[in-house]
N, C-alpha and C positions, 0 to 999 in steps of 0.2 A: 638871201645869204650868198656871198661871193663863192665862186667855184675856182678860185685861184689864191695863191699865197706868193708874196714877193719876199725874197731873202735879201735883206740889206746889211745884215751883220752876221756873216758866217762865223762859226765857232772856230777859233784858232787853237789848235791842239798844241799843248806845251810839248816841246821837244828839247833834247840836250845835244843833238847832233847837227844843228844848223839847218835842218830841213823845215820848210814852211808847209804847214798843213792847214788849209781853211776848209772845214766841212760845211758845205752849204745845206745839205740834207742828210739825215742819218739819225743815229742814236741821240745826237745832240739836239735834234728837233723832234724827239719822240717818234721816230720812224725807223723801226728795226728791219723793214723789208728791203731798204736800199740805202746806200750812202753815195753821195756825190761830193767830191772834194777837188779843190784847186791845190796843186802841189808845186813846190819849187825845190828841187834837189840841188844843193850847191856842188861845185866841182869837187871831185875826189870823195864824195859821200858814198857810204854803203851801210847796209844793215845786215843783221844775221839771217841765215837761212830760216825759212818758215814753211809750214804746211797748213795753209789756211783752210777753214771750213766754209769758205765762200768763194764764188767766182769773182774775179777782178778783171775789169776792162780798163785799159789804159790808152789814152789818146795823147800823143806827143804834140804839144803846141810849139815848142822851140827847143833846140838843143838835141842831145842824144841821151838815151838811157839804156843800160845794160841789164838783161834778165838772164839769170842762170836757172833753167827750168829742167828738173830731173836730169841734170848733168849736161844739158845742151846750152850753149851761150847764144843769145839772140840780142842784137843791137838794133834799136829802133831810132828813127830820126823824125824830124818835124813832118807832120801830116800822116804819119803811120799810126796804126793802133794794133792792139793785141788783146786776146782773151786768155787769161791763165785760169784754168778750171780748178775748182776746189779739190783738195787732195794732192795737188802737185807740190813737190818740194821746190821752192823758189827762193832766189836771193836777188834783191833789187839793188842796183848801184849806179853811180854816175862817176866812172873813172876818168872822165874827160875834163878838159880845162874850162868849159863854159857851163853855166847853170842849165838845168833841164826843167822846163815848165811843162806840166802835164795835168790832165784831168783823170782822176781815178773814180771808177764806179764799181761798187761792190754789192753783190746780191747773195745772201742777205747783207744787211749793213755791216760795215767794218766794226769789229769789237775786239778789244785786246784779249778777251776770253776765247775768241774763235781763231786767232791768228797763229797760235802754236809756234812762237819764235824759239829757236834753238839758243842755248846759252853759249 
């Protein structure tokens, strides 16, 4: 029995805001312990504040991304990474003119039931 799995067809999460989410591992692969996703946030994209019940690691591959974390604004660029711990109030956005490509890793796996987005 093989001790590895290859992901050739990540799950593309349907969105209405122009953001690309390709979940390679996570709830879409019956793994609730971790999610790993390739993301592309288009220019001038943002989402509502949220208070997730998971830790989220982000690695910026290209472009810039803005994080509003418990009232503090942090901007990351290519090659930088961040851990936003569960329970933090956070808002993710790309108020810049270029797309932001990044990898997001959530522990436990991202779930809409655990994200606690504000209306």
